Steps between C-alpha positions, in 0.01 A plus 500: 500500500356246259684427179830413670556131414864474616543177696609511861871490565655178627528653847136599500396154382704342774332732757154406373577126511650522850200706619253239366697220661495675840129565467438128420699394808295743717174363365610144554587585854141635553620861552257668260531592130868559514465819294680721756800274564527425131507869415754572775738224361460627143565864600810401696643345186394783270395829679379646171275207424169672572567762233624242250190282540277802427673626183256319264189590693258791508476535877235646731578536870221513756561645849270594794434422860176314416377326184822456308475118476146515373565785257811323370283196436229705324757682277666174409169355396414809291838499319470134405258622239805636318773247574659269753565640853750422771406613853582447866139386551553368856624828637876444551548875439865574599794482258571133560140390454469717192817353349373152551174589325667659200736203469202302382389750236744460213205463248285780649422826342389684819628504858238592759683545828374573850766695691531559871465876572850530643663345189303680228761750403780249479309248299383775264865593438585132424217401268423825304118463524261627239238569767482530880167476687482673846177414689525628856725561800403441866655381825620137496758290684578783739827342618636465145349759264586865486233751606262536201600856415869395493410211275318734268807720489717202404258413218510859385877514495526152331247577232625849414563522125388139448414417134221269618137588479386527862145400568410651835210525734385868503304441824804431716697823572815297585494314165433829320801663671718197409383488137520872435877484441432290187457665158233260375220424749155352437268589793235243609209585735507171693374627836657493847281383791790507749616867544677498834847503351448806280356781706817709473630632173796299373630810327498757783370326811183715507156359589328331208147601419272218394164617376313192364723302267722798430817605693736788508746690720381849588855611576702400198241420233593132458182341386333196343574481128221454245478123425472360149378161617213480756333224699128589486281238673536178303664667196835633395493832322785526251674826389248535215204484744388153393362277778611139516333252736705325772412134542719340764487180703709679762284683759496854629551859394873473539517241227301722264763766572776248424322415173479866407873550551569176311290616203702825489826296503373264223423800280858611520592164338227534231239272657151668476298542822225265385747217430691563819199501727345196339820306559511608870180304560713183476666577832318318778752517777851634554753282693203357700345838575121500459497123464203316657616168643331206672632420850328270746178517291499876504561765239780742586579807296870586531576870513833671550539830697846618596460855631229753597418602148470135392276409796272794422454383141445140609227597745313665214468175302417233759143368532285682758421382850436244639769352265777351720847654469836344596787747548859381509804718571871409514804723545778304338772658283295513180216672686696748698543432871328819620124443554417859605322545165208293640396815686460687170246250366132577557387157627160642602406431139470130606221571755231234469739232362593201712886544518765238560863598558807295405872546426825555684381845614144398578522664847616833347198486271268392788597807699420725203159332457427522865560880490275521190231334715449207265397145580765244405656173591876425514576161346809283496453373146313539181327169570362630829379826341319322224336262745374792713380719213130515434364378160576670176804583293787624722701813402866435594719806517871468573824697460781361289664205679171420680337475156772263384442292818131484429557400135726213613243382757209488248723343230467801263 
C-alpha cells in the first residue's frame, strides 16, 4: 500500500531495465508496444516483481468480460483528481503486461489495473489491492475461457477473505455469487442487458426468476442484493440518495454503467462523485474504441464487440437505419478460434441497415446473416466495403484482432 518508499532491490531494478530494453527492441522491430514481451523478460528475472512494483501504490483491479478497458480508463481519469496514476491503459491485462505498466509508475500514487478474468485471483494476491471492481461475466473465447459459472467460482474462491473493497454489479448473478465471499462489498446497480449466461442459480443450479430488473432463485433464496450506487437514466445515485449527472463523450447505456461503477470506485479512494464524473468527460475514446476517423473521404466510427453480450450493447448505440454498417470478424488466438458464438448474437437488430462483411471469418458471419434473413455484401477489403457503402457515416463493428486490423488500415 502507499507509504512504502523502499527502493527496488538491485535484482528488481535489473529486471525492470531488461524488460524495458526487450520492449524497446520489440517496438523497433514493429511488433507492437512490447509491453508483453518486456513484462515476460522482467518476470523471468524476478518472479516477485509484480508485487514489488505495487508496494508503494493504492491499487484498484478491474475485471469483467466486457467494459474493463473503458472502466479502467474512467477510474484512472477520476483518481487523477487526487494524485498521479499508473495504468495499463492499452489493455495488456495479463501479468506480463501489468508488470510492464507498473514498471513505469515509480512516481505514481495509484495503480489502476485491468485484469483478465482468468488471472484476477493471482494478480490480487500479488498486488494487495485496496479495491476490486467486478462488472460482469458472460461467455467469451469459448476455446480458451472456462464456462462462466466455473469462472465465477474461481473468483469466489480467490476473493474469499480479501481485505479489498469489492465494487460489484448487483444485476449480474454470477458477479454477485463471486463477490459474496468477500467481507466488504459495495453493490452497484449497473444493469445487465445480456442475461443468457445467468438463467441458472450459481449457488444451487436452480432456475433463476427474473421479474423486471430483480432476480432471485426460488429454490435456495439466493437473490439480488440491495445496491448502494444506482444508475438512474443520466444520473448516478450515491449511497446518500444524491443524484449526480453523467456527462460522457463515450456513447451508450453500457458506458453510463461503467461510469457508475467508476464513481463508486473513486469514492473508495476519497474522490467525490461530482469530481469523478466531471473528470470522466475528458475521455473521448479508449484504445481507438468509439473513435470517428476519416477514410477515403468517409467518416467511420470504430466500435469493438468481442462476444454476444458486447455485440448486443453495441447494436443499441449505433445510428438507426439506413446508416451503413461494416462487420468484421476474425478468429485468431487473441479472439478465440471458435466462432460458434456468432449464433448467439441477435443480428436481426441490424434489419434495415446496409451491411458489409469483412474479416478472416467473413463466410462464417455471412452464413449467420443469411439465416437471419438480412441483406448484406461480402467484401474482400475495407476499401471495397467503404466504396460500396451508401452515403453517411459508417458504423464499423469488429472483434478484437479485426478491430486492430481496421485501425492499422485507417491509420488510427
